[in-house]
C-alpha atoms as a printed R data frame, in Angstrom:
    type eleno elety resid chain resno       x      y      z
1   ATOM     1    CA   UNK     A     1   0.000  0.000  0.000
2   ATOM     2    CA   UNK     A     2   1.534  3.308 -1.105
3   ATOM     3    CA   UNK     A     3   1.938  6.108  1.432
4   ATOM     4    CA   UNK     A     4   0.069  9.400  1.137
5   ATOM     5    CA   UNK     A     5   1.691 12.573 -0.279
6   ATOM     6    CA   UNK     A     6   1.760 14.068  3.228
7   ATOM     7    CA   UNK     A     7   3.720 11.132  4.631
8   ATOM     8    CA   UNK     A     8   6.165 11.189  1.717
9   ATOM     9    CA   UNK     A     9   6.835 14.922  2.103
10  ATOM    10    CA   UNK     A    10   7.276 14.464  5.847
11  ATOM    11    CA   UNK     A    11   9.741 11.605  5.382
12  ATOM    12    CA   UNK     A    12  11.745 13.701  2.905
13  ATOM    13    CA   UNK     A    13  11.731 16.568  5.386
14  ATOM    14    CA   UNK     A    14  12.907 14.288  8.194
15  ATOM    15    CA   UNK     A    15  15.903 13.154  6.152
16  ATOM    16    CA   UNK     A    16  16.982 16.764  5.602
17  ATOM    17    CA   UNK     A    17  16.185 17.792  9.192
18  ATOM    18    CA   UNK     A    18  18.419 15.058 10.623
19  ATOM    19    CA   UNK     A    19  21.394 16.310  8.585
20  ATOM    20    CA   UNK     A    20  21.219 19.808 10.123
21  ATOM    21    CA   UNK     A    21  23.505 18.837 13.005
22  ATOM    22    CA   UNK     A    22  25.729 20.944 15.259
23  ATOM    23    CA   UNK     A    23  28.837 19.926 13.281
24  ATOM    24    CA   UNK     A    24  27.769 22.394 10.591
25  ATOM    25    CA   UNK     A    25  27.938 26.169 10.901
26  ATOM    26    CA   UNK     A    26  24.711 27.941 11.908
27  ATOM    27    CA   UNK     A    27  24.408 29.304  8.358
28  ATOM    28    CA   UNK     A    28  24.536 25.806  6.827
29  ATOM    29    CA   UNK     A    29  22.148 24.507  9.472
30  ATOM    30    CA   UNK     A    30  19.713 27.268  8.562
31  ATOM    31    CA   UNK     A    31  19.815 26.354  4.863
32  ATOM    32    CA   UNK     A    32  19.045 22.709  5.573
33  ATOM    33    CA   UNK     A    33  16.370 23.519  8.121
34  ATOM    34    CA   UNK     A    34  14.710 25.893  5.671
35  ATOM    35    CA   UNK     A    35  14.615 23.090  3.086
36  ATOM    36    CA   UNK     A    36  13.073 20.772  5.676
37  ATOM    37    CA   UNK     A    37  10.581 23.488  6.610
38  ATOM    38    CA   UNK     A    38   9.387 23.769  3.012
39  ATOM    39    CA   UNK     A    39   8.869 19.999  2.822
40  ATOM    40    CA   UNK     A    40   6.967 19.997  6.116
41  ATOM    41    CA   UNK     A    41   4.726 22.771  4.796
42  ATOM    42    CA   UNK     A    42   3.914 20.542  1.822
43  ATOM    43    CA   UNK     A    43   3.206 17.651  4.181
44  ATOM    44    CA   UNK     A    44   0.949 19.896  6.249
45  ATOM    45    CA   UNK     A    45  -0.941 21.242  3.237
46  ATOM    46    CA   UNK     A    46  -1.497 17.781  1.724
47  ATOM    47    CA   UNK     A    47  -2.524 16.059  4.967
48  ATOM    48    CA   UNK     A    48  -5.807 14.177  4.640
49  ATOM    49    CA   UNK     A    49  -6.738 13.547  8.275
50  ATOM    50    CA   UNK     A    50  -5.965 14.627 11.838
51  ATOM    51    CA   UNK     A    51  -3.263 12.004 12.220
52  ATOM    52    CA   UNK     A    52  -1.295 13.378  9.266
53  ATOM    53    CA   UNK     A    53  -2.095 16.984 10.205
54  ATOM    54    CA   UNK     A    54  -0.899 16.582 13.793
55  ATOM    55    CA   UNK     A    55   2.307 14.813 12.700
56  ATOM    56    CA   UNK     A    56   3.213 17.443 10.114
57  ATOM    57    CA   UNK     A    57   2.294 20.262 12.529
58  ATOM    58    CA   UNK     A    58   4.622 18.737 15.119
59  ATOM    59    CA   UNK     A    59   7.422 18.687 12.525
60  ATOM    60    CA   UNK     A    60   6.744 22.326 11.652
61  ATOM    61    CA   UNK     A    61   6.947 23.199 15.334
62  ATOM    62    CA   UNK     A    62  10.258 21.405 15.775
63  ATOM    63    CA   UNK     A    63  11.926 22.908 12.723
64  ATOM    64    CA   UNK     A    64  10.674 26.409 13.622
65  ATOM    65    CA   UNK     A    65  12.199 26.025 17.081
66  ATOM    66    CA   UNK     A    66  15.526 24.961 15.543
67  ATOM    67    CA   UNK     A    67  15.408 27.934 13.173
68  ATOM    68    CA   UNK     A    68  14.816 30.209 16.169
69  ATOM    69    CA   UNK     A    69  17.913 28.835 17.894
70  ATOM    70    CA   UNK     A    70  19.976 29.197 14.726
71  ATOM    71    CA   UNK     A    71  18.738 32.774 14.272
72  ATOM    72    CA   UNK     A    72  19.878 33.442 17.844
73  ATOM    73    CA   UNK     A    73  23.319 31.969 17.094
74  ATOM    74    CA   UNK     A    74  23.572 34.110 13.952
75  ATOM    75    CA   UNK     A    75  22.711 37.268 15.947
76  ATOM    76    CA   UNK     A    76  19.600 37.932 13.899
77  ATOM    77    CA   UNK     A    77  17.167 40.587 15.083
78  ATOM    78    CA   UNK     A    78  15.139 39.703 18.165
79  ATOM    79    CA   UNK     A    79  11.966 40.020 16.080
80  ATOM    80    CA   UNK     A    80  13.195 37.223 13.764
81  ATOM    81    CA   UNK     A    81  13.930 34.928 16.700
82  ATOM    82    CA   UNK     A    82  10.541 35.645 18.280
83  ATOM    83    CA   UNK     A    83   8.813 34.985 14.939
84  ATOM    84    CA   UNK     A    84  10.241 31.460 14.773
85  ATOM    85    CA   UNK     A    85   9.285 30.740 18.372
86  ATOM    86    CA   UNK     A    86   5.740 31.929 17.715
87  ATOM    87    CA   UNK     A    87   5.594 29.578 14.730
88  ATOM    88    CA   UNK     A    88   6.962 26.758 16.883
89  ATOM    89    CA   UNK     A    89   4.277 27.255 19.523
90  ATOM    90    CA   UNK     A    90   1.500 27.747 16.980
91  ATOM    91    CA   UNK     A    91   2.161 24.480 15.148
92  ATOM    92    CA   UNK     A    92   2.960 22.499 18.285
93  ATOM    93    CA   UNK     A    93  -0.317 23.692 19.793
94  ATOM    94    CA   UNK     A    94  -2.196 22.681 16.655
95  ATOM    95    CA   UNK     A    95  -0.533 19.260 16.775
96  ATOM    96    CA   UNK     A    96  -1.640 18.857 20.389
97  ATOM    97    CA   UNK     A    97  -5.234 19.911 19.661
98  ATOM    98    CA   UNK     A    98  -5.651 17.764 16.545
99  ATOM    99    CA   UNK     A    99  -3.992 14.706 18.072
100 ATOM   100    CA   UNK     A   100  -6.518 14.242 20.873
101 ATOM   101    CA   UNK     A   101  -8.323 11.282 19.288
102 ATOM   102    CA   UNK     A   102  -5.621  9.964 16.962
103 ATOM   103    CA   UNK     A   103  -2.350  9.852 18.936
104 ATOM   104    CA   UNK     A   104  -1.306  8.007 22.080
105 ATOM   105    CA   UNK     A   105  -1.013  9.694 25.461
106 ATOM   106    CA   UNK     A   106   2.757  9.182 25.328
107 ATOM   107    CA   UNK     A   107   2.915 11.025 21.997
108 ATOM   108    CA   UNK     A   108   0.913 13.942 23.402
109 ATOM   109    CA   UNK     A   109   2.855 14.031 26.673
110 ATOM   110    CA   UNK     A   110   6.140 14.107 24.768
111 ATOM   111    CA   UNK     A   111   4.771 16.933 22.648
112 ATOM   112    CA   UNK     A   112   3.895 18.874 25.791
113 ATOM   113    CA   UNK     A   113   7.391 18.305 27.192
114 ATOM   114    CA   UNK     A   114   8.857 19.480 23.895
115 ATOM   115    CA   UNK     A   115   6.825 22.700 24.011
116 ATOM   116    CA   UNK     A   116   7.963 23.389 27.579
117 ATOM   117    CA   UNK     A   117  11.520 22.977 26.270
118 ATOM   118    CA   UNK     A   118  10.786 25.636 23.630
119 ATOM   119    CA   UNK     A   119   9.679 27.990 26.385
120 ATOM   120    CA   UNK     A   120  12.821 27.331 28.453
121 ATOM   121    CA   UNK     A   121  14.998 28.061 25.419
122 ATOM   122    CA   UNK     A   122  13.112 31.279 24.695
123 ATOM   123    CA   UNK     A   123  13.656 32.479 28.280
124 ATOM   124    CA   UNK     A   124  17.401 31.790 28.055
125 ATOM   125    CA   UNK     A   125  17.896 33.222 24.558
126 ATOM   126    CA   UNK     A   126  19.043 36.639 23.405
127 ATOM   127    CA   UNK     A   127  15.518 37.734 22.506
128 ATOM   128    CA   UNK     A   128  14.759 37.909 26.225
129 ATOM   129    CA   UNK     A   129  17.832 39.852 27.341
130 ATOM   130    CA   UNK     A   130  16.074 43.063 26.324
131 ATOM   131    CA   UNK     A   131  14.768 45.555 28.878
132 ATOM   132    CA   UNK     A   132  12.071 44.353 31.264
133 ATOM   133    CA   UNK     A   133   8.940 45.953 29.781
134 ATOM   134    CA   UNK     A   134   9.782 44.848 26.235
135 ATOM   135    CA   UNK     A   135  10.629 41.361 27.460
136 ATOM   136    CA   UNK     A   136   7.232 40.978 29.127
137 ATOM   137    CA   UNK     A   137   5.569 42.177 25.908
138 ATOM   138    CA   UNK     A   138   7.461 39.462 24.008
139 ATOM   139    CA   UNK     A   139   6.219 36.840 26.469
140 ATOM   140    CA   UNK     A   140   2.611 37.984 26.092
141 ATOM   141    CA   UNK     A   141   3.005 38.092 22.308
142 ATOM   142    CA   UNK     A   142   4.285 34.511 22.201
143 ATOM   143    CA   UNK     A   143   1.614 33.387 24.668
144 ATOM   144    CA   UNK     A   144  -1.113 34.146 22.138
145 ATOM   145    CA   UNK     A   145   0.145 31.191 20.080
146 ATOM   146    CA   UNK     A   146   0.148 28.650 22.921
147 ATOM   147    CA   UNK     A   147  -2.888 26.373 23.315
148 ATOM   148    CA   UNK     A   148  -1.403 23.614 25.485
149 ATOM   149    CA   UNK     A   149  -2.732 24.295 29.018
150 ATOM   150    CA   UNK     A   150   0.346 23.073 30.900
151 ATOM   151    CA   UNK     A   151   2.700 25.182 28.786
152 ATOM   152    CA   UNK     A   152   0.416 28.208 28.874
153 ATOM   153    CA   UNK     A   153   0.165 28.005 32.655
154 ATOM   154    CA   UNK     A   154   3.968 27.782 32.985
155 ATOM   155    CA   UNK     A   155   4.294 30.904 30.838
156 ATOM   156    CA   UNK     A   156   1.794 32.876 32.904
157 ATOM   157    CA   UNK     A   157   3.539 31.850 36.132
158 ATOM   158    CA   UNK     A   158   6.868 33.013 34.708
159 ATOM   159    CA   UNK     A   159   5.425 36.395 33.690
160 ATOM   160    CA   UNK     A   160   3.903 36.860 37.148
161 ATOM   161    CA   UNK     A   161   7.226 35.916 38.735
162 ATOM   162    CA   UNK     A   162   9.037 38.484 36.561
163 ATOM   163    CA   UNK     A   163   6.682 41.227 37.776
164 ATOM   164    CA   UNK     A   164   7.017 40.014 41.372
165 ATOM   165    CA   UNK     A   165  10.818 40.139 41.323
166 ATOM   166    CA   UNK     A   166  10.716 43.592 39.716
167 ATOM   167    CA   UNK     A   167   8.382 44.701 42.499
168 ATOM   168    CA   UNK     A   168  10.637 43.304 45.241
169 ATOM   169    CA   UNK     A   169  13.624 45.101 43.696
170 ATOM   170    CA   UNK     A   170  11.634 48.351 43.619
171 ATOM   171    CA   UNK     A   171  10.762 47.931 47.328
172 ATOM   172    CA   UNK     A   172  14.457 47.491 48.140
173 ATOM   173    CA   UNK     A   173  15.168 50.684 46.193
174 ATOM   174    CA   UNK     A   174  12.314 52.462 48.055
175 ATOM   175    CA   UNK     A   175  10.550 53.105 44.760
176 ATOM   176    CA   UNK     A   176   7.144 52.271 46.177
177 ATOM   177    CA   UNK     A   177   5.077 53.543 43.244
178 ATOM   178    CA   UNK     A   178   6.861 51.142 40.869
179 ATOM   179    CA   UNK     A   179   6.691 48.369 43.461
180 ATOM   180    CA   UNK     A   180   2.924 48.619 43.808
181 ATOM   181    CA   UNK     A   181   2.499 48.784 40.025
182 ATOM   182    CA   UNK     A   182   4.566 45.630 39.514
183 ATOM   183    CA   UNK     A   183   2.691 43.778 42.254
184 ATOM   184    CA   UNK     A   184  -0.655 44.707 40.692
185 ATOM   185    CA   UNK     A   185   0.617 43.445 37.336
186 ATOM   186    CA   UNK     A   186   1.075 40.003 38.919
187 ATOM   187    CA   UNK     A   187  -2.623 39.338 39.450
188 ATOM   188    CA   UNK     A   188  -3.690 38.851 35.819
189 ATOM   189    CA   UNK     A   189  -1.077 36.208 34.887
190 ATOM   190    CA   UNK     A   190  -1.557 34.429 38.235
191 ATOM   191    CA   UNK     A   191  -5.320 34.244 37.647
192 ATOM   192    CA   UNK     A   192  -4.829 33.065 34.062
193 ATOM   193    CA   UNK     A   193  -2.365 30.385 35.160
194 ATOM   194    CA   UNK     A   194  -4.892 29.017 37.639
195 ATOM   195    CA   UNK     A   195  -7.662 29.085 35.008
196 ATOM   196    CA   UNK     A   196  -5.586 26.859 32.695
197 ATOM   197    CA   UNK     A   197  -6.439 24.039 35.090
198 ATOM   198    CA   UNK     A   198 -10.054 24.146 33.971
199 ATOM   199    CA   UNK     A   199  -9.092 22.213 30.829
200 ATOM   200    CA   UNK     A   200  -6.929 19.567 32.490
201 ATOM   201    CA   UNK     A   201  -5.949 19.145 36.177
202 ATOM   202    CA   UNK     A   202  -2.787 21.100 36.989
203 ATOM   203    CA   UNK     A   203  -2.373 20.761 40.779
204 ATOM   204    CA   UNK     A   204   1.273 21.893 40.788
205 ATOM   205    CA   UNK     A   205   0.373 25.057 38.871
206 ATOM   206    CA   UNK     A   206  -2.600 25.800 41.116
207 ATOM   207    CA   UNK     A   207  -0.391 25.409 44.182
208 ATOM   208    CA   UNK     A   208   2.339 27.602 42.703
209 ATOM   209    CA   UNK     A   209  -0.218 30.260 41.738
210 ATOM   210    CA   UNK     A   210  -1.673 30.227 45.257
211 ATOM   211    CA   UNK     A   211   1.744 30.684 46.887
212 ATOM   212    CA   UNK     A   212   2.689 33.431 44.449
213 ATOM   213    CA   UNK     A   213  -0.595 35.272 44.995
214 ATOM   214    CA   UNK     A   214  -0.003 35.203 48.754
215 ATOM   215    CA   UNK     A   215   3.558 36.527 48.322
216 ATOM   216    CA   UNK     A   216   2.320 39.282 46.024
217 ATOM   217    CA   UNK     A   217  -0.346 40.386 48.511
218 ATOM   218    CA   UNK     A   218   2.171 40.462 51.349
219 ATOM   219    CA   UNK     A   219   4.717 42.515 49.399
220 ATOM   220    CA   UNK     A   220   2.010 44.840 48.133
221 ATOM   221    CA   UNK     A   221   1.101 45.515 51.775
222 ATOM   222    CA   UNK     A   222   4.792 46.034 52.600
223 ATOM   223    CA   UNK     A   223   5.135 48.587 49.790
224 ATOM   224    CA   UNK     A   224   1.969 50.428 50.817
225 ATOM   225    CA   UNK     A   225   3.026 50.437 54.492
226 ATOM   226    CA   UNK     A   226   6.525 51.733 53.736
227 ATOM   227    CA   UNK     A   227   5.133 54.358 51.367
228 ATOM   228    CA   UNK     A   228   2.647 55.537 54.008
229 ATOM   229    CA   UNK     A   229   5.446 55.788 56.584
230 ATOM   230    CA   UNK     A   230   7.617 57.687 54.116
231 ATOM   231    CA   UNK     A   231   4.854 60.197 53.339
232 ATOM   232    CA   UNK     A   232   4.097 60.584 57.058
233 ATOM   233    CA   UNK     A   233   7.759 61.254 57.867
234 ATOM   234    CA   UNK     A   234   8.067 63.796 55.046
235 ATOM   235    CA   UNK     A   235   4.979 65.629 56.282
236 ATOM   236    CA   UNK     A   236   6.312 65.538 59.841
237 ATOM   237    CA   UNK     A   237   9.626 67.087 58.761
238 ATOM   238    CA   UNK     A   238   7.709 69.727 56.816
239 ATOM   239    CA   UNK     A   239   5.587 70.388 59.894
240 ATOM   240    CA   UNK     A   240   8.685 70.941 62.056
241 ATOM   241    CA   UNK     A   241  10.677 72.992 59.558
242 ATOM   242    CA   UNK     A   242   8.182 75.005 57.532
243 ATOM   243    CA   UNK     A   243   5.480 75.986 59.992
244 ATOM   244    CA   UNK     A   244   5.915 78.902 62.392
245 ATOM   245    CA   UNK     A   245   3.003 77.663 64.432
246 ATOM   246    CA   UNK     A   246   1.508 74.232 64.826
247 ATOM   247    CA   UNK     A   247  -0.809 73.240 61.969
248 ATOM   248    CA   UNK     A   248  -3.354 70.892 63.532
249 ATOM   249    CA   UNK     A   249  -4.658 69.736 60.140
250 ATOM   250    CA   UNK     A   250  -1.169 68.651 59.120
251 ATOM   251    CA   UNK     A   251  -0.693 66.898 62.462
252 ATOM   252    CA   UNK     A   252  -3.827 64.856 61.807
253 ATOM   253    CA   UNK     A   253  -2.611 64.103 58.281
254 ATOM   254    CA   UNK     A   254   0.700 62.807 59.663
255 ATOM   255    CA   UNK     A   255  -1.212 60.626 62.123
256 ATOM   256    CA   UNK     A   256  -3.458 59.331 59.324
257 ATOM   257    CA   UNK     A   257  -0.493 58.250 57.196
258 ATOM   258    CA   UNK     A   258   1.228 56.471 60.077
259 ATOM   259    CA   UNK     A   259  -2.080 54.830 61.018
260 ATOM   260    CA   UNK     A   260  -2.385 53.589 57.444
261 ATOM   261    CA   UNK     A   261   1.141 52.171 57.706
262 ATOM   262    CA   UNK     A   262   0.198 50.325 60.910
263 ATOM   263    CA   UNK     A   263  -2.947 48.885 59.315
264 ATOM   264    CA   UNK     A   264  -0.990 47.665 56.301
265 ATOM   265    CA   UNK     A   265   1.552 46.063 58.645
266 ATOM   266    CA   UNK     A   266  -1.327 44.267 60.353
267 ATOM   267    CA   UNK     A   267  -2.488 42.994 56.945
268 ATOM   268    CA   UNK     A   268   1.002 41.595 56.370
269 ATOM   269    CA   UNK     A   269   0.775 39.675 59.651
270 ATOM   270    CA   UNK     A   270  -2.642 38.304 58.692
271 ATOM   271    CA   UNK     A   271  -1.310 37.108 55.328
272 ATOM   272    CA   UNK     A   272   1.662 35.399 57.010
273 ATOM   273    CA   UNK     A   273  -0.648 33.614 59.474
274 ATOM   274    CA   UNK     A   274  -2.876 32.115 56.774
275 ATOM   275    CA   UNK     A   275  -2.474 28.307 56.555
């Protein structure tokens, strides 16, 4: 029984793909991978069922990931690297979705592990050494292409963690406005990470999201408390230095700010005492 056009194109692509090894220069690897990519596109476009479509989509995801790594090695623009990673996640996600009823659990689990590997490589690559705000935008941009719940949840947790660490750094630098902004930016990705578990059970992600949310709340309270104390102290100094006679209204304002700081400190204690 003769094989289908999709299978033949995929087999041809595999032969080329396997020759694009590390012993060749990145430029030669890119040429071979591009040839394999074109064959995988043909396999994808001629696929006749979900089995063929998911297999060719997986191949497209793998070769796009390799092209992203090669682009990184060749010092291509960050936008080029990100493009290949987006393609890798898009096709890997399609392979995962279309394989539900036609591939084994091992095949799908391996695909999921592969996609998590893509994400780890993206985080370590040059495209993510850019300044913080642009880096987070890249993560959100790539996230739009990810449809595998486990991978998507991991990405959201990483984004939330990035904001959290930026917030902690801002607290240490006494930049409380930035600290509170970064802590607030944590809530959306944390919530989205937890919601990924609605598709398939993700207990480790739910637990990680819960711990992170608690840490965010505590540090948000710390930032607000320290900011309130700072404002109160500044007003108190102004009261002592600038006023010829005691300004009762300003005294009450100083008290209000320090009271707010105390209340926020109490909230921190309550968060720490939660089981």
